[in-house]
All heavy atoms as TSV, in Angstrom:
chain	resi	resn	atom	element	x	y	z
A	1	MET	N	N	88.245	-65.303	22.251
A	1	MET	CA	C	89.472	-64.799	21.659
A	1	MET	C	C	89.314	-64.792	20.140
A	1	MET	O	O	88.839	-65.750	19.560
A	1	MET	CB	C	90.633	-65.694	22.072
A	1	MET	CG	C	91.992	-65.144	21.715
A	1	MET	SD	S	92.505	-63.670	22.578
A	1	MET	CE	C	92.513	-64.223	24.268
A	2	GLN	N	N	89.713	-63.703	19.540
A	2	GLN	CA	C	89.679	-63.581	18.087
A	2	GLN	C	C	91.099	-63.431	17.551
A	2	GLN	O	O	91.961	-62.879	18.227
A	2	GLN	CB	C	88.872	-62.363	17.662
A	2	GLN	CG	C	87.391	-62.551	17.759
A	2	GLN	CD	C	86.653	-61.486	16.935
A	2	GLN	OE1	O	87.219	-60.831	16.073
A	2	GLN	NE2	N	85.380	-61.338	17.214
A	3	ASN	N	N	91.290	-63.900	16.346
A	3	ASN	CA	C	92.549	-63.717	15.638
A	3	ASN	C	C	92.248	-62.994	14.338
A	3	ASN	O	O	91.286	-63.338	13.649
A	3	ASN	CB	C	93.213	-65.064	15.329
A	3	ASN	CG	C	93.653	-65.759	16.588
A	3	ASN	OD1	O	94.418	-65.207	17.362
A	3	ASN	ND2	N	93.167	-66.967	16.802
A	4	VAL	N	N	93.064	-61.997	14.027
A	4	VAL	CA	C	92.869	-61.241	12.796
A	4	VAL	C	C	94.239	-60.927	12.202
A	4	VAL	O	O	95.220	-60.774	12.932
A	4	VAL	CB	C	92.057	-59.947	13.052
A	4	VAL	CG1	C	92.832	-58.978	13.914
A	4	VAL	CG2	C	91.641	-59.292	11.761
A	5	THR	N	N	94.288	-60.879	10.872
A	5	THR	CA	C	95.498	-60.460	10.168
A	5	THR	C	C	95.150	-59.210	9.390
A	5	THR	O	O	94.227	-59.210	8.570
A	5	THR	CB	C	96.001	-61.559	9.219
A	5	THR	OG1	O	96.304	-62.725	9.985
A	5	THR	CG2	C	97.256	-61.102	8.491
A	6	LEU	N	N	95.886	-58.122	9.673
A	6	LEU	CA	C	95.638	-56.854	9.008
A	6	LEU	C	C	96.763	-56.548	8.032
A	6	LEU	O	O	97.930	-56.809	8.312
A	6	LEU	CB	C	95.567	-55.721	10.040
A	6	LEU	CG	C	94.478	-55.837	11.109
A	6	LEU	CD1	C	94.611	-54.704	12.111
A	6	LEU	CD2	C	93.107	-55.833	10.466
A	7	ASN	N	N	96.389	-55.981	6.890
A	7	ASN	CA	C	97.356	-55.501	5.914
A	7	ASN	C	C	97.670	-54.059	6.294
A	7	ASN	O	O	96.787	-53.208	6.283
A	7	ASN	CB	C	96.756	-55.585	4.511
A	7	ASN	CG	C	97.727	-55.152	3.440
A	7	ASN	OD1	O	98.777	-54.581	3.708
A	7	ASN	ND2	N	97.360	-55.421	2.202
A	8	VAL	N	N	98.932	-53.802	6.664
A	8	VAL	CA	C	99.330	-52.471	7.122
A	8	VAL	C	C	100.407	-51.932	6.192
A	8	VAL	O	O	101.451	-52.553	6.013
A	8	VAL	CB	C	99.848	-52.525	8.577
A	8	VAL	CG1	C	100.288	-51.146	9.039
A	8	VAL	CG2	C	98.772	-53.077	9.501
A	9	GLN	N	N	100.135	-50.783	5.598
A	9	GLN	CA	C	101.078	-50.166	4.671
A	9	GLN	C	C	101.844	-49.046	5.369
A	9	GLN	O	O	101.320	-48.390	6.259
A	9	GLN	CB	C	100.351	-49.632	3.443
A	9	GLN	CG	C	99.704	-50.738	2.645
A	9	GLN	CD	C	99.024	-50.217	1.395
A	9	GLN	OE1	O	98.798	-49.030	1.237
A	9	GLN	NE2	N	98.680	-51.132	0.498
A	10	GLY	N	N	103.082	-48.858	4.944
A	10	GLY	CA	C	103.894	-47.772	5.466
A	10	GLY	C	C	104.983	-48.219	6.418
A	10	GLY	O	O	105.826	-47.420	6.809
A	11	MET	N	N	104.988	-49.491	6.795
A	11	MET	CA	C	106.033	-50.005	7.676
A	11	MET	C	C	107.264	-50.337	6.829
A	11	MET	O	O	107.142	-51.017	5.817
A	11	MET	CB	C	105.567	-51.260	8.418
A	11	MET	CG	C	104.377	-51.050	9.323
A	11	MET	SD	S	103.933	-52.541	10.261
A	11	MET	CE	C	103.558	-53.708	8.961
A	12	SER	N	N	108.441	-49.855	7.273
A	12	SER	CA	C	109.625	-50.080	6.447
A	12	SER	C	C	110.868	-50.507	7.221
A	12	SER	O	O	111.902	-50.775	6.602
A	12	SER	CB	C	109.951	-48.794	5.672
A	12	SER	OG	O	110.223	-47.740	6.572
A	13	CYS	N	N	110.781	-50.570	8.556
A	13	CYS	CA	C	111.989	-50.874	9.321
A	13	CYS	C	C	111.639	-51.463	10.687
A	13	CYS	O	O	110.474	-51.586	11.039
A	13	CYS	CB	C	112.821	-49.605	9.511
A	13	CYS	SG	S	111.976	-48.336	10.486
A	14	GLY	N	N	112.678	-51.788	11.433
A	14	GLY	CA	C	112.484	-52.346	12.770
A	14	GLY	C	C	111.770	-51.394	13.711
A	14	GLY	O	O	111.006	-51.822	14.576
A	15	HIS	N	N	112.010	-50.100	13.548
A	15	HIS	CA	C	111.309	-49.115	14.384
A	15	HIS	C	C	109.802	-49.202	14.150
A	15	HIS	O	O	109.016	-49.109	15.091
A	15	HIS	CB	C	111.806	-47.700	14.095
A	15	HIS	CG	C	110.989	-46.642	14.765
A	15	HIS	ND1	N	111.095	-46.384	16.112
A	15	HIS	CD2	C	110.044	-45.820	14.288
A	15	HIS	CE1	C	110.243	-45.425	16.426
A	15	HIS	NE2	N	109.593	-45.062	15.332
A	16	CYS	N	N	109.417	-49.375	12.906
A	16	CYS	CA	C	107.998	-49.496	12.564
A	16	CYS	C	C	107.381	-50.715	13.259
A	16	CYS	O	O	106.294	-50.638	13.812
A	16	CYS	CB	C	107.826	-49.640	11.055
A	16	CYS	SG	S	108.474	-48.266	10.084
A	17	VAL	N	N	108.095	-51.822	13.197
A	17	VAL	CA	C	107.627	-53.050	13.839
A	17	VAL	C	C	107.436	-52.819	15.332
A	17	VAL	O	O	106.389	-53.147	15.903
A	17	VAL	CB	C	108.625	-54.208	13.593
A	17	VAL	CG1	C	108.265	-55.420	14.437
A	17	VAL	CG2	C	108.674	-54.562	12.119
A	18	ASN	N	N	108.429	-52.219	15.976
A	18	ASN	CA	C	108.335	-51.960	17.421
A	18	ASN	C	C	107.190	-51.020	17.753
A	18	ASN	O	O	106.484	-51.226	18.743
A	18	ASN	CB	C	109.655	-51.382	17.949
A	18	ASN	CG	C	110.754	-52.409	17.992
A	18	ASN	OD1	O	110.504	-53.600	18.052
A	18	ASN	ND2	N	111.991	-51.938	17.942
A	19	ALA	N	N	107.001	-49.984	16.950
A	19	ALA	CA	C	105.932	-49.021	17.203
A	19	ALA	C	C	104.564	-49.692	17.165
A	19	ALA	O	O	103.718	-49.473	18.042
A	19	ALA	CB	C	105.995	-47.880	16.195
A	20	VAL	N	N	104.344	-50.527	16.161
A	20	VAL	CA	C	103.051	-51.213	16.038
A	20	VAL	C	C	102.881	-52.244	17.156
A	20	VAL	O	O	101.838	-52.294	17.807
A	20	VAL	CB	C	102.907	-51.861	14.639
A	20	VAL	CG1	C	101.677	-52.765	14.582
A	20	VAL	CG2	C	102.837	-50.787	13.561
A	21	GLU	N	N	103.908	-53.061	17.378
A	21	GLU	CA	C	103.788	-54.104	18.401
A	21	GLU	C	C	103.586	-53.508	19.794
A	21	GLU	O	O	102.759	-54.007	20.557
A	21	GLU	CB	C	105.004	-55.019	18.372
A	21	GLU	CG	C	105.016	-55.941	17.159
A	21	GLU	CD	C	106.187	-56.901	17.117
A	21	GLU	OE1	O	107.166	-56.717	17.874
A	21	GLU	OE2	O	106.126	-57.845	16.305
A	22	LYS	N	N	104.299	-52.443	20.123
A	22	LYS	CA	C	104.157	-51.835	21.451
A	22	LYS	C	C	102.803	-51.164	21.629
A	22	LYS	O	O	102.151	-51.333	22.656
A	22	LYS	CB	C	105.263	-50.808	21.685
A	22	LYS	CG	C	106.567	-51.382	22.138
A	22	LYS	CD	C	107.538	-50.269	22.447
A	22	LYS	CE	C	108.450	-50.662	23.578
A	22	LYS	NZ	N	109.385	-49.606	23.921
A	23	SER	N	N	102.381	-50.373	20.646
A	23	SER	CA	C	101.137	-49.627	20.790
A	23	SER	C	C	99.924	-50.550	20.827
A	23	SER	O	O	99.038	-50.390	21.662
A	23	SER	CB	C	100.989	-48.582	19.688
A	23	SER	OG	O	100.942	-49.180	18.414
A	24	VAL	N	N	99.881	-51.519	19.931
A	24	VAL	CA	C	98.742	-52.452	19.915
A	24	VAL	C	C	98.814	-53.387	21.116
A	24	VAL	O	O	97.801	-53.659	21.765
A	24	VAL	CB	C	98.690	-53.243	18.586
A	24	VAL	CG1	C	97.607	-54.310	18.621
A	24	VAL	CG2	C	98.475	-52.298	17.410
A	25	GLY	N	N	100.013	-53.841	21.455
A	25	GLY	CA	C	100.180	-54.736	22.603
A	25	GLY	C	C	99.797	-54.101	23.927
A	25	GLY	O	O	99.457	-54.801	24.879
A	26	ALA	N	N	99.823	-52.773	23.991
A	26	ALA	CA	C	99.467	-52.068	25.233
A	26	ALA	C	C	97.963	-51.969	25.447
A	26	ALA	O	O	97.514	-51.635	26.546
A	26	ALA	CB	C	100.078	-50.672	25.226
A	27	LEU	N	N	97.185	-52.274	24.425
A	27	LEU	CA	C	95.733	-52.199	24.563
A	27	LEU	C	C	95.216	-53.337	25.446
A	27	LEU	O	O	95.658	-54.482	25.305
A	27	LEU	CB	C	95.055	-52.291	23.193
A	27	LEU	CG	C	95.309	-51.143	22.226
A	27	LEU	CD1	C	94.754	-51.502	20.842
A	27	LEU	CD2	C	94.681	-49.863	22.735
A	28	ALA	N	N	94.286	-53.006	26.322
A	28	ALA	CA	C	93.666	-54.031	27.166
A	28	ALA	C	C	92.957	-55.045	26.278
A	28	ALA	O	O	92.238	-54.671	25.351
A	28	ALA	CB	C	92.673	-53.392	28.131
A	29	GLY	N	N	93.198	-56.315	26.531
A	29	GLY	CA	C	92.540	-57.372	25.766
A	29	GLY	C	C	93.364	-57.932	24.635
A	29	GLY	O	O	93.012	-58.960	24.068
A	30	VAL	N	N	94.459	-57.271	24.276
A	30	VAL	CA	C	95.324	-57.783	23.213
A	30	VAL	C	C	96.292	-58.778	23.835
A	30	VAL	O	O	97.042	-58.453	24.746
A	30	VAL	CB	C	96.083	-56.651	22.491
A	30	VAL	CG1	C	97.088	-57.236	21.508
A	30	VAL	CG2	C	95.106	-55.730	21.774
A	31	GLU	N	N	96.255	-60.007	23.341
A	31	GLU	CA	C	97.090	-61.075	23.879
A	31	GLU	C	C	98.407	-61.217	23.138
A	31	GLU	O	O	99.432	-61.519	23.727
A	31	GLU	CB	C	96.333	-62.408	23.828
A	31	GLU	CG	C	95.089	-62.448	24.685
A	31	GLU	CD	C	95.396	-62.364	26.167
A	31	GLU	OE1	O	96.392	-62.950	26.622
A	31	GLU	OE2	O	94.634	-61.674	26.878
A	32	GLN	N	N	98.383	-60.997	21.804
A	32	GLN	CA	C	99.594	-61.203	21.017
A	32	GLN	C	C	99.552	-60.333	19.765
A	32	GLN	O	O	98.503	-60.166	19.147
A	32	GLN	CB	C	99.717	-62.667	20.602
A	32	GLN	CG	C	100.981	-62.994	19.861
A	32	GLN	CD	C	101.094	-64.478	19.539
A	32	GLN	OE1	O	100.105	-65.203	19.538
A	32	GLN	NE2	N	102.297	-64.932	19.268
A	33	VAL	N	N	100.714	-59.788	19.409
A	33	VAL	CA	C	100.869	-59.005	18.184
A	33	VAL	C	C	102.153	-59.465	17.502
A	33	VAL	O	O	103.205	-59.491	18.129
A	33	VAL	CB	C	100.990	-57.485	18.481
A	33	VAL	CG1	C	101.092	-56.703	17.174
A	33	VAL	CG2	C	99.849	-56.991	19.337
A	34	LYS	N	N	102.049	-59.845	16.242
A	34	LYS	CA	C	103.232	-60.254	15.469
A	34	LYS	C	C	103.191	-59.527	14.136
A	34	LYS	O	O	102.220	-59.624	13.398
A	34	LYS	CB	C	103.229	-61.763	15.226
A	34	LYS	CG	C	103.505	-62.593	16.461
A	34	LYS	CD	C	103.521	-64.054	16.117
A	34	LYS	CE	C	104.953	-64.525	16.120
A	34	LYS	NZ	N	105.069	-65.978	15.893
A	35	VAL	N	N	104.265	-58.803	13.855
A	35	VAL	CA	C	104.373	-58.064	12.598
A	35	VAL	C	C	105.272	-58.826	11.635
A	35	VAL	O	O	106.369	-59.239	11.998
A	35	VAL	CB	C	104.945	-56.649	12.839
A	35	VAL	CG1	C	105.179	-55.933	11.513
A	35	VAL	CG2	C	104.016	-55.833	13.729
A	36	ASN	N	N	104.795	-58.999	10.411
A	36	ASN	CA	C	105.601	-59.545	9.327
A	36	ASN	C	C	105.919	-58.367	8.415
A	36	ASN	O	O	105.105	-57.970	7.573
A	36	ASN	CB	C	104.826	-60.630	8.581
A	36	ASN	CG	C	105.628	-61.247	7.466
A	36	ASN	OD1	O	106.418	-60.579	6.804
A	36	ASN	ND2	N	105.413	-62.532	7.239
A	37	LEU	N	N	107.089	-57.789	8.618
A	37	LEU	CA	C	107.479	-56.585	7.891
A	37	LEU	C	C	107.546	-56.811	6.386
A	37	LEU	O	O	107.089	-55.975	5.602
A	37	LEU	CB	C	108.828	-56.080	8.422
A	37	LEU	CG	C	109.350	-54.776	7.840
A	37	LEU	CD1	C	108.391	-53.633	8.112
A	37	LEU	CD2	C	110.721	-54.473	8.415
A	38	ALA	N	N	108.094	-57.939	5.970
A	38	ALA	CA	C	108.265	-58.221	4.544
A	38	ALA	C	C	106.931	-58.254	3.794
A	38	ALA	O	O	106.834	-57.780	2.662
A	38	ALA	CB	C	109.000	-59.542	4.359
A	39	ASP	N	N	105.904	-58.790	4.437
A	39	ASP	CA	C	104.592	-58.910	3.798
A	39	ASP	C	C	103.647	-57.776	4.161
A	39	ASP	O	O	102.558	-57.670	3.600
A	39	ASP	CB	C	103.940	-60.241	4.172
A	39	ASP	CG	C	104.704	-61.433	3.606
A	39	ASP	OD1	O	105.386	-61.271	2.572
A	39	ASP	OD2	O	104.638	-62.523	4.207
A	40	GLY	N	N	104.023	-56.949	5.143
A	40	GLY	CA	C	103.158	-55.858	5.580
A	40	GLY	C	C	101.925	-56.346	6.318
A	40	GLY	O	O	100.862	-55.737	6.235
A	41	LEU	N	N	102.078	-57.450	7.046
A	41	LEU	CA	C	100.943	-58.036	7.751
A	41	LEU	C	C	101.158	-57.979	9.259
A	41	LEU	O	O	102.280	-58.115	9.749
A	41	LEU	CB	C	100.749	-59.487	7.326
A	41	LEU	CG	C	100.468	-59.718	5.839
A	41	LEU	CD1	C	100.404	-61.216	5.546
A	41	LEU	CD2	C	99.187	-59.024	5.413
A	42	VAL	N	N	100.056	-57.785	9.977
A	42	VAL	CA	C	100.091	-57.787	11.436
A	42	VAL	C	C	99.061	-58.800	11.920
A	42	VAL	O	O	97.862	-58.655	11.634
A	42	VAL	CB	C	99.775	-56.389	12.012
A	42	VAL	CG1	C	99.829	-56.426	13.536
A	42	VAL	CG2	C	100.740	-55.350	11.467
A	43	ASP	N	N	99.527	-59.830	12.625
A	43	ASP	CA	C	98.651	-60.843	13.213
A	43	ASP	C	C	98.377	-60.447	14.658
A	43	ASP	O	O	99.312	-60.182	15.423
A	43	ASP	CB	C	99.318	-62.222	13.197
A	43	ASP	CG	C	99.540	-62.738	11.782
A	43	ASP	OD1	O	98.651	-62.522	10.934
A	43	ASP	OD2	O	100.588	-63.359	11.542
A	44	ILE	N	N	97.102	-60.433	15.016
A	44	ILE	CA	C	96.709	-59.989	16.356
A	44	ILE	C	C	95.726	-60.981	16.952
A	44	ILE	O	O	94.753	-61.374	16.298
A	44	ILE	CB	C	96.050	-58.598	16.300
A	44	ILE	CG1	C	96.982	-57.604	15.592
A	44	ILE	CG2	C	95.691	-58.111	17.698
A	44	ILE	CD1	C	96.294	-56.352	15.125
A	45	ALA	N	N	95.992	-61.379	18.201
A	45	ALA	CA	C	95.055	-62.203	18.973
A	45	ALA	C	C	94.518	-61.301	20.085
A	45	ALA	O	O	95.306	-60.704	20.826
A	45	ALA	CB	C	95.759	-63.410	19.564
A	46	PHE	N	N	93.187	-61.181	20.159
A	46	PHE	CA	C	92.608	-60.263	21.128
A	46	PHE	C	C	91.253	-60.746	21.634
A	46	PHE	O	O	90.576	-61.542	20.987
A	46	PHE	CB	C	92.485	-58.859	20.534
A	46	PHE	CG	C	91.498	-58.747	19.384
A	46	PHE	CD1	C	90.237	-58.225	19.585
A	46	PHE	CD2	C	91.844	-59.143	18.109
A	46	PHE	CE1	C	89.327	-58.112	18.541
A	46	PHE	CE2	C	90.957	-59.044	17.046
A	46	PHE	CZ	C	89.687	-58.524	17.269
A	47	ASP	N	N	90.884	-60.231	22.807
A	47	ASP	CA	C	89.593	-60.517	23.433
A	47	ASP	C	C	88.637	-59.405	23.017
A	47	ASP	O	O	88.779	-58.262	23.451
A	47	ASP	CB	C	89.765	-60.557	24.952
A	47	ASP	CG	C	88.468	-60.871	25.680
A	47	ASP	OD1	O	87.391	-60.816	25.050
A	47	ASP	OD2	O	88.546	-61.149	26.881
A	48	ASP	N	N	87.664	-59.740	22.173
A	48	ASP	CA	C	86.779	-58.712	21.636
A	48	ASP	C	C	85.764	-58.184	22.653
A	48	ASP	O	O	85.002	-57.275	22.350
A	48	ASP	CB	C	86.081	-59.190	20.365
A	48	ASP	CG	C	85.179	-60.379	20.585
A	48	ASP	OD1	O	85.206	-60.985	21.671
A	48	ASP	OD2	O	84.441	-60.722	19.638
A	49	THR	N	N	85.789	-58.717	23.868
A	49	THR	CA	C	84.958	-58.137	24.924
A	49	THR	C	C	85.683	-56.985	25.618
A	49	THR	O	O	85.077	-56.230	26.368
A	49	THR	CB	C	84.541	-59.182	25.980
A	49	THR	OG1	O	85.708	-59.667	26.659
A	49	THR	CG2	C	83.792	-60.345	25.342
A	50	GLN	N	N	86.991	-56.870	25.377
A	50	GLN	CA	C	87.791	-55.815	26.006
A	50	GLN	C	C	88.264	-54.743	25.027
A	50	GLN	O	O	88.503	-53.604	25.422
A	50	GLN	CB	C	89.008	-56.423	26.701
A	50	GLN	CG	C	88.656	-57.295	27.876
A	50	GLN	CD	C	89.908	-57.785	28.585
A	50	GLN	OE1	O	90.999	-57.285	28.370
A	50	GLN	NE2	N	89.736	-58.776	29.431
A	51	VAL	N	N	88.430	-55.111	23.772
A	51	VAL	CA	C	88.923	-54.167	22.760
A	51	VAL	C	C	88.286	-54.525	21.422
A	51	VAL	O	O	88.109	-55.699	21.096
A	51	VAL	CB	C	90.465	-54.190	22.677
A	51	VAL	CG1	C	90.983	-55.531	22.192
A	51	VAL	CG2	C	90.998	-53.044	21.830
A	52	SER	N	N	87.939	-53.491	20.653
A	52	SER	CA	C	87.318	-53.745	19.353
A	52	SER	C	C	88.363	-53.695	18.242
A	52	SER	O	O	89.444	-53.106	18.400
A	52	SER	CB	C	86.240	-52.691	19.069
A	52	SER	OG	O	86.831	-51.430	18.822
A	53	LEU	N	N	88.019	-54.288	17.135
A	53	LEU	CA	C	88.899	-54.257	15.975
A	53	LEU	C	C	89.104	-52.809	15.524
A	53	LEU	O	O	90.201	-52.429	15.126
A	53	LEU	CB	C	88.332	-55.111	14.841
A	53	LEU	CG	C	89.179	-55.224	13.583
A	53	LEU	CD1	C	90.590	-55.727	13.894
A	53	LEU	CD2	C	88.497	-56.129	12.575
A	54	ASP	N	N	88.064	-51.991	15.608
A	54	ASP	CA	C	88.188	-50.581	15.238
A	54	ASP	C	C	89.195	-49.853	16.126
A	54	ASP	O	O	89.951	-49.004	15.645
A	54	ASP	CB	C	86.835	-49.873	15.293
A	54	ASP	CG	C	85.932	-50.252	14.129
A	54	ASP	OD1	O	86.442	-50.723	13.090
A	54	ASP	OD2	O	84.704	-50.069	14.265
A	55	GLN	N	N	89.223	-50.174	17.419
A	55	GLN	CA	C	90.196	-49.553	18.323
A	55	GLN	C	C	91.618	-49.961	17.947
A	55	GLN	O	O	92.535	-49.141	17.987
A	55	GLN	CB	C	89.921	-49.957	19.770
A	55	GLN	CG	C	88.691	-49.314	20.361
A	55	GLN	CD	C	88.360	-49.892	21.732
A	55	GLN	OE1	O	88.196	-51.103	21.880
A	55	GLN	NE2	N	88.271	-49.017	22.727
A	56	ILE	N	N	91.789	-51.211	17.562
A	56	ILE	CA	C	93.107	-51.694	17.150
A	56	ILE	C	C	93.552	-50.972	15.879
A	56	ILE	O	O	94.680	-50.485	15.789
A	56	ILE	CB	C	93.088	-53.221	16.948
A	56	ILE	CG1	C	92.888	-53.917	18.302
A	56	ILE	CG2	C	94.356	-53.699	16.257
A	56	ILE	CD1	C	92.615	-55.399	18.204
A	57	LYS	N	N	92.653	-50.877	14.910
A	57	LYS	CA	C	92.980	-50.195	13.658
A	57	LYS	C	C	93.321	-48.726	13.912
A	57	LYS	O	O	94.260	-48.186	13.326
A	57	LYS	CB	C	91.816	-50.300	12.678
A	57	LYS	CG	C	91.634	-51.691	12.105
A	57	LYS	CD	C	90.448	-51.722	11.165
A	57	LYS	CE	C	90.244	-53.073	10.539
A	57	LYS	NZ	N	89.081	-53.091	9.633
A	58	GLU	N	N	92.564	-48.083	14.779
A	58	GLU	CA	C	92.810	-46.677	15.109
A	58	GLU	C	C	94.178	-46.500	15.764
A	58	GLU	O	O	94.897	-45.533	15.481
A	58	GLU	CB	C	91.708	-46.157	16.033
A	58	GLU	CG	C	91.829	-44.679	16.345
A	58	GLU	CD	C	90.675	-44.185	17.195
A	58	GLU	OE1	O	89.521	-44.501	16.874
A	58	GLU	OE2	O	90.939	-43.487	18.183
A	59	THR	N	N	94.555	-47.429	16.616
A	59	THR	CA	C	95.863	-47.376	17.272
A	59	THR	C	C	96.986	-47.474	16.250
A	59	THR	O	O	97.984	-46.752	16.332
A	59	THR	CB	C	95.973	-48.505	18.322
A	59	THR	OG1	O	94.964	-48.294	19.318
A	59	THR	CG2	C	97.330	-48.516	18.983
A	60	ILE	N	N	96.835	-48.348	15.262
A	60	ILE	CA	C	97.841	-48.470	14.202
A	60	ILE	C	C	97.873	-47.186	13.366
A	60	ILE	O	O	98.947	-46.670	13.056
A	60	ILE	CB	C	97.570	-49.713	13.337
A	60	ILE	CG1	C	97.740	-50.986	14.174
A	60	ILE	CG2	C	98.508	-49.734	12.117
A	60	ILE	CD1	C	97.286	-52.255	13.487
A	61	ASP	N	N	96.699	-46.661	13.033
A	61	ASP	CA	C	96.627	-45.399	12.286
A	61	ASP	C	C	97.318	-44.271	13.047
A	61	ASP	O	O	98.014	-43.444	12.458
A	61	ASP	CB	C	95.172	-45.001	12.017
A	61	ASP	CG	C	94.523	-45.801	10.897
A	61	ASP	OD1	O	95.247	-46.374	10.060
A	61	ASP	OD2	O	93.281	-45.852	10.868
A	62	ASP	N	N	97.133	-44.234	14.358
A	62	ASP	CA	C	97.741	-43.195	15.192
A	62	ASP	C	C	99.274	-43.251	15.164
A	62	ASP	O	O	99.935	-42.252	15.428
A	62	ASP	CB	C	97.253	-43.294	16.646
A	62	ASP	CG	C	95.810	-42.857	16.812
A	62	ASP	OD1	O	95.244	-42.256	15.882
A	62	ASP	OD2	O	95.236	-43.137	17.892
A	63	GLN	N	N	99.818	-44.416	14.846
A	63	GLN	CA	C	101.276	-44.565	14.735
A	63	GLN	C	C	101.792	-44.111	13.366
A	63	GLN	O	O	102.998	-44.071	13.143
A	63	GLN	CB	C	101.684	-46.019	14.995
A	63	GLN	CG	C	101.446	-46.488	16.411
A	63	GLN	CD	C	102.228	-45.672	17.427
A	63	GLN	OE1	O	103.411	-45.445	17.274
A	63	GLN	NE2	N	101.543	-45.211	18.458
A	64	GLY	N	N	100.874	-43.772	12.466
A	64	GLY	CA	C	101.263	-43.262	11.161
A	64	GLY	C	C	101.235	-44.264	10.030
A	64	GLY	O	O	101.792	-44.011	8.955
A	65	TYR	N	N	100.594	-45.401	10.256
A	65	TYR	CA	C	100.527	-46.448	9.230
A	65	TYR	C	C	99.094	-46.618	8.750
A	65	TYR	O	O	98.147	-46.319	9.468
A	65	TYR	CB	C	101.079	-47.767	9.786
A	65	TYR	CG	C	102.434	-47.561	10.405
A	65	TYR	CD1	C	102.607	-47.582	11.767
A	65	TYR	CD2	C	103.549	-47.278	9.619
A	65	TYR	CE1	C	103.850	-47.360	12.348
A	65	TYR	CE2	C	104.783	-47.043	10.168
A	65	TYR	CZ	C	104.934	-47.087	11.549
A	65	TYR	OH	O	106.150	-46.842	12.114
A	66	ASP	N	N	98.933	-47.119	7.539
A	66	ASP	CA	C	97.614	-47.280	6.926
A	66	ASP	C	C	97.162	-48.727	6.989
A	66	ASP	O	O	97.832	-49.611	6.451
A	66	ASP	CB	C	97.643	-46.839	5.464
A	66	ASP	CG	C	97.951	-45.351	5.313
A	66	ASP	OD1	O	97.431	-44.572	6.128
A	66	ASP	OD2	O	98.692	-44.995	4.379
A	67	VAL	N	N	96.020	-48.940	7.609
A	67	VAL	CA	C	95.427	-50.279	7.671
A	67	VAL	C	C	94.491	-50.419	6.488
A	67	VAL	O	O	93.609	-49.603	6.284
A	67	VAL	CB	C	94.648	-50.492	8.991
A	67	VAL	CG1	C	94.037	-51.879	9.029
A	67	VAL	CG2	C	95.539	-50.253	10.193
A	68	LYS	N	N	94.710	-51.455	5.702
A	68	LYS	CA	C	93.866	-51.705	4.522
A	68	LYS	C	C	92.950	-52.866	4.771
A	68	LYS	O	O	93.195	-53.744	5.517
A	68	LYS	CB	C	94.737	-51.986	3.292
A	68	LYS	CG	C	95.659	-50.843	2.956
A	68	LYS	CD	C	94.861	-49.644	2.529
A	68	LYS	CE	C	95.764	-48.457	2.240
A	68	LYS	NZ	N	95.090	-47.222	2.063
């Protein structure tokens, strides 16, 4: 299990939080997703044998947000 914190820009409301948490949480191997809207951070716990960090970043990008 890996834990990573990503800096995500472009999130501004509760809808943004839900979009990121739902889309990333739906990926196989993702155990937990927590968005800190105020800081623009997303904490993710995932099994790197089932999903890669690049796949997670791409999923966030697909929702319209920028991962830095």
